[in-house]
NUNU-730472 format. One record per atom (N, C-alpha, C): x, y, z; residue in three letters. Coordinates in steps of 0.001 Angstrom, whole numbers, plus 500000, padded with zeros to 6 digits. Example, Ala and Ser with C-alpha at 12.3 -4.5 7.8 and 13.67 -1.06 7.14 Angstrom:
BEGIN
513190494310507800ALA/512300495500507800ALA/513200496700507800ALA/512850497750507080SER/513670498940507140SER/512900500030507870SER/
end
This chain:
BEGIN
519121497336509572MET/519280496217510471MET/518095495288510364MET/518355494010510196THR/517261493049510054THR/516559492845511403THR/515262492900511398THR/514529492776512658THR/514523491316513161THR/514616491161514474THR/514557489862515075THR/513236489648515812THR/512391490664515850ALA/511115490540516514ALA/510226489577515741ALA/509385488851516462ARG/508503487870515843ARG/507061488242516153ARG/506135487916515222PRO/504725488130515521PRO/504290487195516645PRO/503143487498517249TYR/502631486630518251TYR/502312485236517633TYR/502315484230518481ASP/502105482867518011ASP/500627482467517990ASP/499755483418518096GLY/498286483106518061GLY/497805482542519382GLY/498454482902520462SER/498083482372521784SER/496614482653522089SER/495963481642522603VAL/494534481760522899VAL/494332482559524184VAL/493295483411524235GLY/492932484030525469GLY/493437485423525711GLY/494399485880524905ARG/494935487245525145ARG/494157488244524260ARG/494249489499524638SER/493604490568523861SER/494708491353523134SER/494261492133522111PHE/495217492898521313PHE/494738494345521185PHE/495699495218521170LEU/495415496659520973LEU/496301497136519830LEU/495693497646518790ALA/496411498150517615ALA/495946499536517289ALA/496727500261516453GLY/496345501627516118GLY/496925502062514785GLY/496397503157514285LEU/496831503736513024LEU/497270505157513287LEU/498547505448513023ILE/499114506795513184ILE/499130507491511830ILE/498594508691511778GLY/498617509423510534GLY/497848510753510629GLY/497730511381509509GLN/496998512632509386GLN/495719512369508598GLN/494569512802509077GLY/493331512554508360GLY/492879511102508405GLY/493202510402509505VAL/492931508962509583VAL/491570508619510200VAL/490849509594510695LYS/489578509307511370LYS/488621508510510463LYS/488536508814509173PRO/487579508057508332PRO/488131506704507844PRO/489333506339508251SER/489962505121507723SER/489079503876507889SER/489132502997506904LEU/488414501726506978LEU/489225500632507653LEU/490515500908507908THR/491411499900508471THR/490927499390509851THR/490512500256510775PRO/490085499708512069PRO/488956498693511958PRO/487954499011511146GLU/486845498101510981GLU/487272496777510350GLU/488151496855509354MET/488661495623508702MET/489355494726509694MET/490246495315510507HIS/490994494531511495HIS/490038493961512565HIS/489108494726513032GLU/488226494269514106GLU/487263493176513597GLU/486814493308512336ARG/485963492240511790ARG/486768490931511663ARG/488020491030511265GLU/488844489860511159GLU/489046489197512520GLU/489261490009513535ALA/489423489487514878ALA/488198488708515356ALA/486998489250515019VAL/485743488560515406VAL/485714487170514807VAL/486160487037513548ARG/486155485717512902ARG/487063484722513634ARG/488106485240514280HIS/489022484394515029HIS/488605484208516492HIS/487588484935516913GLY/487145484841518276GLY/488133485433519284GLY/488862486436518834ILE/489823487067519759ILE/489400488509520061ILE/489801488963521210ARG/489511490350521681ARG/490543491300521030ARG/490036492278520306TYR/490949493109519498TYR/490340494474519346TYR/491066495495519706VAL/490638496887519582VAL/491656497625518709VAL/491150498356517732TYR/491978499090516791TYR/491531500569516811TYR/492457501440517168LYS/492144502872517342LYS/492916503718516323LYS/492335504811515892THR/493032505767515049THR/493763506772515958THR/494956507171515576ILE/495760508135516312ILE/496036509332515384ILE/495160510328515453GLU/495212511471514568GLU/496281512451515054GLU/497205512811514138LEU/498255513740514441LEU/498266514865513432LEU/498751516014513867ALA/498960517140512954ALA/500111516814512036ALA/500001517203510795GLY/501036516896509830GLY/502365517623510048GLY/502328518672510859ASN/503516519478511074ASN/504250519191512370ASN/503962518052513039ILE/504661517781514256ILE/506112517439513928ILE/506992517750514871ASP/508421517495514589ASP/508837516106515027ASP/510079515750514786GLN/510581514410515036GLN/510493514045516526GLN/510777514998517407GLU/510716514708518830GLU/509301514442519303GLU/508354515185518721GLN/506940514937519103GLN/506488513572518593GLN/506925513194517399LEU/506586511901516856LEU/507189510788517720LEU/508408511030518223ARG/509044510050519097ARG/508225509867520379ARG/507676510984520880GLU/506898510936522098GLU/505589510124521890GLU/504982510316520728VAL/503769509583520386VAL/504043508063520336VAL/505142507700519706LEU/505502506273519613LEU/505800505715521009LEU/506542506447521808ALA/506838506015523167ALA/505576505862524009ALA/504640506755523831ALA/503377506718524564ALA/502588505451524173ALA/502588505125522880ALA/501839503942522411ALA/502479502676523038ALA/503782502654523146VAL/504460501537523795VAL/504064501420525275VAL/504083502564525966ARG/503735502557527409ARG/502297502153527603ARG/501406502516526683LEU/499994502233526822LEU/499647500780526482LEU/500615500027526014GLY/500380498606525781GLY/499939498256524386GLY/500139499109523388PHE/499810498760522016PHE/500641497549521573PHE/500034496628520865ASP/500728495444520332ASP/501250495704518932ASP/500606496643518217GLY/501028496953516864GLY/500473498271516385GLY/501163498871515458LEU/500742500157514882LEU/500927500132513374LEU/499912500636512681ASN/500088500975511284ASN/500400502463511161ASN/501186502825510182VAL/501622504206509971VAL/501288504635508550VAL/500679505776508397THR/500371506247507059THR/500813507695506890THR/500453508292505785HIS/500844509676505412HIS/500573510647506575HIS/501517511504506905PRO/502807511785506233PRO/504013511288507080PRO/503853510175507786PHE/504861509774508754PHE/505624508480508402PHE/505385507913507262LYS/505978506637506895LYS/507519506703506869LYS/508040507809506459GLN/509503507981506384GLN/510074508569507677GLN/509387509516508230ALA/509899510204509450ALA/510027509260510640ALA/509201508231510694ILE/509185507380511868ILE/510239506271511808ILE/510837506061510651VAL/511804504965510478VAL/512945505016511499VAL/513614506188511679PRO/514746506182512633PRO/514315506090514100PRO/513030506130514377LEU/512562506121515759LEU/512257504712516305LEU/512178503724515408VAL/511925502359515852VAL/513232501652516169VAL/513166500606516994ASP/514384499938517460ASP/515008499064516370ASP/514180498420515592GLU/514699497497514565GLU/513814497668513315GLU/514399497380512145VAL/513637497432510903VAL/514080496282510022VAL/513185495881509104THR/513558494876508119THR/514476495465507042THR/515099494592506284ASP/515950495051505197ASP/515176495869504191ASP/513923495494503948SER/513151496231502954SER/512865497665503439SER/512618497836504712VAL/512413499167505260VAL/513651500013505111VAL/514794499418505375THR/516087500120505227THR/516259500600503801THR/515969499701502817ALA/516131500058501401ALA/515129501093500970ALA/513884500945501371ILE/512811501842500908ILE/512859503163501662ILE/513278503125502927GLY/513278504342503734GLY/511906504676504246GLY/511010503734504286ALA/509653503982504795ALA/509090502712505382ALA/508223502849506350LEU/507522501684506928LEU/506055502038507099LEU/505209500989507197ASN/503815501240507451ASN/503250500353508561ASN/504106499538509156THR/503687498607510206THR/504763498487511268THR/504363498561512540ILE/505284498461513667ILE/504738497406514632ILE/505557496423514931ILE/505277495440515990ILE/505862495941517270ILE/505122495796518389VAL/505626496161519717VAL/505716494879520542VAL/506914494560520990ARG/507101493346521814ARG/508030493702522990ARG/507584493478524197ASP/508418493640525370ASP/509072495038525412ASP/508321496047525032GLY/508812497399525078GLY/509687497827523917GLY/509898496945522956ARG/510724497249521786ARG/509832497292520522ARG/510299498069519563THR/509519498243518333THR/510288497724517141THR/509579497131516173ALA/510201496596514945ALA/509353497014513735ALA/509980497654512759GLY/509287498209511586GLY/509290497268510421GLY/508130497210509729HIS/507950496410508538HIS/507284497314507452HIS/507298496837506193ASN/506602497516505116ASN/505740496492504367ASN/504414496511504699THR/503527495595504019THR/502946496186502723THR/503310497431502401ASP/502933497952501072ASP/503571497134499954ASP/504832496732500157VAL/505586495979499151VAL/504897494607498962VAL/504739493870500050THR/504166492537499935THR/502685492619499482THR/501984493659499937GLY/500590493800499532GLY/500416493980498030GLY/501239494907497455PHE/501087495118496034PHE/501537493895495232PHE/502646493268495640GLU/503154492145494898GLU/502145491045494856GLU/501540490709495965ARG/500569489629495996ARG/499313489963495202ARG/498860491215495341ALA/497704491663494587ALA/497933491562493101ALA/499138491930492640PHE/499452491901491219PHE/499483490477490724PHE/500117489580491463ARG/500191488166491028ARG/498785487566490889ARG/497900487915491796GLU/496525487391491751GLU/495669488058490678GLU/495808489391490541GLY/494928490174489716GLY/495328490301488287GLY/496660490219487992LEU/497134490394486609LEU/498133489265486273LEU/497724488010486413PRO/498649486943486123PRO/499068486919484669PRO/500350486730484436GLY/500865486652483069GLY/501002487987482380GLY/500791489090483094ALA/500944490425482479ALA/502372490664482057ALA/502542491250480886ALA/503861491516480388ALA/504586492540481275ALA/505856492289481550LEU/506627493124482442LEU/507942493570481780LEU/507951493638480468ARG/509174494097479786ARG/509431495571480034ARG/508349496360480009ASN/508490497817480108ASN/507285498348480879ASN/507556498897482064VAL/506459499353482956VAL/506716500816483338VAL/505629501596483324VAL/505691502981483738VAL/505033503089485126VAL/505745503754486059LEU/505253503968487425LEU/505074505441487644LEU/503875505870487984LEU/503594507283488284LEU/503669507469489794LEU/504562508328490264GLY/504691508647491665GLY/505900508004492316GLY/506745508852492953ALA/507968508383493586ALA/507995508611495083ALA/506808508750495691GLY/506740508934497125GLY/506935507608497829GLY/506481507544499117GLY/506640506320499902GLY/505934505159499259GLY/504710505370498825ALA/503919504282498207ALA/504544503891496860ALA/504978504884496083GLY/505599504599494783GLY/506887503821494939GLY/507674504131495958THR/508892503428496198THR/508632501964496555THR/507592501748497402ALA/507211500383497742ALA/506754499600496520ALA/505948500241495671VAL/505508499582494428VAL/506672499272493518VAL/507648500182493421ALA/508836499955492594ALA/509576498717493032ALA/509759498532494332HIS/510402497332494843HIS/509599496077494553HIS/508266496184494663ALA/507425495060494327ALA/507507494701492851ALA/507547495697491974LEU/507629495458490547LEU/508952494762490171LEU/510038495172490810THR/511320494489490526THR/511278493062491021THR/510633492832492160ALA/510473491460492639ALA/509630490616491698ALA/508687491260491037LEU/507840490578490062LEU/508544490254488754LEU/509699490909488530GLY/510511490603487353GLY/510437491615486236GLY/510079492873486527VAL/510043493885485468VAL/511432494071484908VAL/511500494176483571SER/512806494344482885SER/513207495798482826SER/512287496673482469ARG/512570498113482345ARG/511498498852483113ARG/511941499732484045LEU/511035500518484836LEU/511267501987484600LEU/510230502718484223VAL/510307504156484028VAL/509484504826485115VAL/510120505652485922VAL/509470506327487041VAL/509207507792486653VAL/507954508157486732ILE/507528509527486334ILE/507147510295487628ILE/507806511432487860ASP/507469512244489039ASP/507937513668488759ASP/507169514670489196PRO/507576516066488945PRO/508794516445489794PRO/509035515713490869ASP/510204515993491757ASP/511306514993491381ASP/512226515434490543MET/513244514560490040MET/514231514092491109MET/514405514926492151ALA/515279514495493273ALA/514611513309493992ALA/513306513389494181ARG/512618512289494836ARG/512633511029493955ARG/512446511227492652ALA/512525510068491756ALA/513921509459491796ALA/514963510273491908GLY/516320509778492014GLY/516536508961493254GLY/515910509381494357ARG/516031508616495600ARG/515369507248495464ARG/514232507237494774LEU/513579505931494521LEU/514490505038493726LEU/515106505573492681ALA/515974504775491856ALA/517160504217492659ALA/517730505064493491ASP/518842504577494336ASP/518393503467495292ASP/517178503648495805SER/516613502643496725SER/516469501289496035SER/515924501295494837VAL/515745500025494090VAL/517073499416493745VAL/518017500225493278ARG/519328499685492908ARG/520090499135494082ARG/519804499610495293SER/520485499133496445SER/520114497702496798SER/518964497238496315ARG/518477495914496663ARG/518403494948495500ARG/518478495438494266THR/518327494573493105THR/519393494894492100THR/519518494013491109ASP/520485494257490042ASP/519791494787488772ASP/518616495398488991VAL/517896495948487821VAL/518819496888487057VAL/518901496657485767SER/519869497429484956SER/519214498553484169SER/517863498476484013ASP/517200499466483164ASP/516113500150483962ASP/516505501204484670LEU/515570501996485444LEU/515838503475485123LEU/514788504118484662GLU/514939505522484221GLU/513926506426484912GLU/514343507630485266THR/513454508600485862THR/513191509730484872THR/511938510176484817MET/511526511216483897MET/510539512136484571MET/510412513354484021ASP/509378514246484514ASP/508079514020483703ASP/506956514532484185PRO/505693514239483503PRO/505609514621482046PRO/506419515558481573SER/506369515942480161SER/506766514768479257SER/507420513768479813CYS/507875512609479014CYS/506903511460479046CYS/505747511640479705LEU/504822510525479909LEU/504312509930478619LEU/503942510759477671ALA/503334510241476436ALA/504321509301475714ALA/505585509713475617GLY/506570508869474981GLY/506819507584475737GLY/506849507688477056ALA/507076506496477888ALA/505949505519477780ALA/504692505989477772LEU/503540505100477639LEU/503478504467476262LEU/503996505154475254GLY/503968504639473914GLY/504746503333473752GLY/505736503110474609MET/506547501908474553MET/506223500919475680MET/505255501237476521ALA/505040500462477773ALA/504096499278477557ALA/504269498269478412ASP/503327497158478491ASP/502242497491479512ASP/502624498218480573GLY/501698498506481641GLY/502045499745482404GLY/501105500171483237LEU/501184501405483987LEU/500664501206485386LEU/501373501763486386VAL/500883501774487761VAL/500758503199488230VAL/499580503560488744ASN/499412504867489345ASN/499614504747490844ASN/500723505368491362ALA/500985505382492788ALA/500943506826493315ALA/500112507653492695THR/499903509015493143THR/498521509091493827THR/498200510166494521PRO/496839510291495109PRO/495736510606494101PRO/496082510868492874SER/495067511215491864SER/494066510082491719SER/492786510435491814GLY/491731509441491723GLY/491017509229493045GLY/491680509593494182MET/491031509467495486MET/489882510459495566MET/489001510181496525ALA/487834511045496678ALA/488249512513496917ALA/489363512673497628ALA/489853514036497904ALA/490653514623496770ALA/491031513779495819HIS/491833514232494634HIS/491221513622493375HIS/489972514031493041PRO/489288513384491910PRO/489970513658490603PRO/489651512786489650GLY/490180512907488283GLY/491259511894488020GLY/491822511972486831ALA/492881511067486408ALA/494233511769486547ALA/495320511014486718PRO/496634511639486902PRO/497228512152485594PRO/496585511868484445PHE/497058512366483152PHE/495887512260482167PHE/496105512736480971ASP/495086512679479920ASP/494858511223479506ASP/493671510703479814VAL/493408509288479533VAL/493402508941478061VAL/493425509925477192ASP/493533509662475756ASP/494882509010475404ASP/495825509074476363LEU/497128508417476111LEU/497075506900476315LEU/495993506378476884LEU/495850504949477096LEU/495651504205475784LEU/496084502942475766ARG/495849502042474612ARG/495195500756475154ARG/494444500099474277SER/493713498911474725SER/494635497764475106SER/495913497770474605ASP/496807496640474928ASP/497641496886476175ASP/497449498043476848LEU/498114498310478126LEU/497372497611479273LEU/498087497148480258TRP/497435496840481529TRP/497638498080482440TRP/496645498314483294VAL/496645499512484136VAL/496326499098485565VAL/497191499492486491ALA/496972499254487917ALA/496910500555488652ALA/496076500636489673ASP/495919501840490470ASP/495960501414491959ASP/496736502079492781ILE/496777501706494212ILE/495680502368495005ILE/494947503325494408VAL/493842503952495072VAL/492699502957495218VAL/492017502874496364TYR/490903502006496533TYR/489649502683497074TYR/489704503975497262ARG/488535504752497657ARG/488415505923496717ARG/487661505796495588PRO/486751504706495213PRO/487494503484494655PRO/486729502364494588LEU/487312501154494012LEU/487614501320492525LEU/486760502032491805VAL/486988502274490394VAL/487259503756490219VAL/488508504087489993THR/488916505471489790THR/488607505921488380THR/488745507221488143THR/488595507757486779THR/489552507045485801THR/490783506813486250LEU/491760506157485410LEU/491330504730485084LEU/490892503982486080LEU/490486502589485840LEU/489251502514484957LEU/488307503450485188ARG/487116503420484354ARG/487448503649482883ARG/488362504590482625ALA/488752504857481244ALA/489487503654480655ALA/490336503009481465ALA/491087501852480987ALA/490129500707480640ALA/489152500474481511ARG/488217499384481266ARG/487322499670480076ARG/486973500917479876ASP/486170501281478687ASP/486925500954477414ASP/488273501024477477LEU/489098500702476291LEU/489325499194476171LEU/489029498442477174GLY/489272497018477179GLY/490600496625477777GLY/491251497527478506CYS/492529497201479141CYS/492338496235480294CYS/493272495354480523ARG/493301494608481767ARG/493615495595482885ARG/492979495411484011SER/493139496445485065SER/493146495781486464SER/493707496563487385LEU/493835496131488762LEU/493546497321489672LEU/492547497196490513SER/492244498299491477SER/493166498224492660SER/493093499215493510GLY/493891499233494721GLY/493357498386495835GLY/492196497748495625ALA/491585496981496685ALA/492421495785497095ALA/492998495077496158GLY/493808493928496463GLY/495003494250497332GLY/495681495339497005MET/496805495805497825MET/496353496167499216MET/495192496856499322ALA/494673497262500617ALA/494377496036501483ALA/493775495026500894VAL/493427493821501604VAL/494674493073502088VAL/495594492906501199HIS/496781492114501539HIS/497706492825502570HIS/497807494145502448GLN/498668494826503424GLN/497984494816504813GLN/496654494890504846ALA/495916494788506102ALA/496065493373506692ALA/495964492368505825ALA/496072490985506264ALA/497478490716506793ALA/498483491199506102ASP/499866491021506567ASP/500080491664507934ASP/499562492870508129ALA/499715493539509407ALA/498975492797510508ALA/497754492350510237PHE/496987491576511250PHE/497751490343511671PHE/498350489641510736GLU/499116488446511069GLU/500341488763511883GLU/501010489849511558LEU/502173490287512360LEU/501773490648513765LEU/500624491322513927PHE/500201491730515254PHE/499723490576516122PHE/499029489597515505THR/498337488594516312THR/498895487193516176THR/499585486872515092GLY/500017485511514872GLY/498917484600514272GLY/497726485184514021HIS/496621484437513447HIS/496596484621511921HIS/496413483566511144PRO/496314483716509684PRO/495055484468509282PRO/495185485498508482ALA/494002486310508102ALA/493229485590506976ALA/491919485765507014ASP/491025485264505973ASP/490941486352504909ASP/491786486245503904ARG/491896487326502922ARG/490636487448502055ARG/489961486353501753SER/488727486433500988SER/487685487183501761SER/487567486892503038ALA/486554487619503874ALA/486941489078504019ALA/488243489368504181LEU/488640490748504225LEU/488296491549502946LEU/488426490840501815ALA/488090491469500541ALA/486629491824500502ALA/485763490915500990GLN/484348491212501032GLN/484055492343501998GLN/484725492344503127ASP/484563493420504094ASP/484862494775503451ASP/485974494840502758LEU/486385496117502150LEU/485337496574501113LEU/484846495641500324GLY/483827496005499331GLY/482606496584500003GLY/482164495936501079GLN/480961496414501818GLN/481227497803502435GLN/482385497946503031LEU/482679499202503696LEU/482782500373502731LEU/483400500133501601VAL/483468501171500561VAL/482080501506500069VAL/481216500518499851ALA/479847500750499367ALA/479093501609500369ALA/479230501325501640VAL/478555502121502675VAL/479095503550502655VAL/480413503661502487GLU/481042504996502538GLU/480546505875501403GLU/480408505355500199VAL/479933506156499090VAL/478409506305499095VAL/477746505493499924GLY/476317505684500129GLY/475450505083499058GLY/476033504194498191ALA/475213503601497135ALA/475799502239496739ALA/475040501210496801ALA/475507499868496475ALA/476016499774495037ALA/475512500656494157SER/475933500610492753SER/477380500927492577SER/478004501564493565HIS/479425501894493496HIS/480290500773493989HIS/479668499745494530SER/480444498647495138SER/480747497543494134SER/481894496915494272GLU/482228495736493544GLU/483233494956494410GLU/483258493615494266PRO/484157492849495155PRO/485586493328495034PRO/486294493301496147ALA/487631493800496186ALA/488637492890495460ALA/488330491581495404ARG/489268490659494752ARG/489089490686493239ARG/490172490623492525GLU/490151490652491076GLU/489939489263490489GLU/489432489185489311THR/489283487894488589THR/490649487520488034THR/490813486243487592PRO/492093485844486997PRO/492454486675485781PRO/491448487261485126GLU/491768488108483967GLU/492136489504484372GLU/492104489813485646GLY/492506491151486110GLY/491396492154486098GLY/490158491677485978ARG/489018492603486022ARG/488213492275487273ARG/487584493267487851ASN/486730493008489018ASN/485495492237488583ASN/485076491336489454ARG/483836490628489172ARG/482649491580489230ARG/
end
């Protein structure tokens, strides 16, 4: 069902309360990014993390959402592992949420909730800015979870001709394929298990990693980096750290590359605009993210600006 809820119109003088629902969200950088952006607009804005156990059932999740509405939250972000489970609990959703089966943003208006997915718009915009002109004839996507499904929809919107989805769970990969086909006329979409990765990469123009591999909690690369070629472009949705093992190997080879920072900035900006009606300063948010990640890793040498250069490399 297409949502009819609208973001706030940027009315002066009101305050905003937002939150992040998920598991392991206490260290999230999202609250600080949103609150810094609010300061730039001179608006009162509080963003809280809502830490939940990963094993709560649907009824308990419904109670959490209802409590947030009663407490006066204006908006909620949703992350792992609730992006899919919470979809049937909101009052309205966008067409993209229906197709993807996952959401990451909820607007609350007059006691009603409306679900959006800014992962799709975030990746699409980051790709257009960070890898302009990148070949899209044949693209390999690693990971068919909620984030991978959002990236798949973004890639088809970008004009990919052939998409190969690699995931060890073939049923999950099949659901991703059905989701994409439900919204586009893409004719060449194939699902494969990881044993087929070498052959798929051999014919690919580019690769997107939409798995957790490379995160601080999941260090390393998602596959043997010896499979990379210098003429591949490589994108990673991980942004903590900004330069993952995969991206470092790709850049060492001279590949065009895109970190997960751009997606993180744009999805946060999209959510902020939906919650408040104020246009986000995306350049400033990018600088905020770079600073926050540098502080988190405890060394400025690990920091680099979140925004990509026109050539697709970080400055």
